[in-house]
C-alpha angles and dihedrals in degrees: 000000000000121000113253114242118207117204118206113199107221117209138192094233142345139175113295094230091053092048094050089050092047094052089047100246087129127033097223135025091236091056089050091051092047090051090054092047093050092052098250093125125069128184116203091343093309126107106256127216117218090255095053111121120240120206133184112285094029118134111230120194117195129184107207129159094342093313127112105212122195118199134176115211113235102164129016119223130165100193123079112248136175120289092251091055093042094054096075092052094075142025115229104221095168110142117255090239090060093046091052094043097116099041092085091045094057094046111106096010116143122266119242116281116272120220125188115250111270096024093108127204118335115258121243089261093050090048092054091049090050091049092049091049092051093050093050090049095052095042090058093059 
């Protein structure tokens, strides 16, 4: 069996929404376009439209799921590739403080509820009691 060769067509520039989709920052191209339209993507400190061209060396800032990602474009591709092939196309220069943002938030949070084997799912009443208990526990902190 012959090894499979994958050719990545490198370009000088492409649309920023297409590039963010191709390097797997966004799951779909339409989500990437919507993020650009809503002002969550900046290119070199300026808000970028979906049709803005990105070139090697550009700084791309993306707000996604509460994170502020900062990427430097190294290679420009316009076709979606696997994660291992997409990784060399950018440098992640996001500050460590931003990458570890949620670590402190998760520390000390309660473990999932444990039910004895054979007890079945909680009833609606038991679920409400559990939810009230959790709210009281986290408000005290």
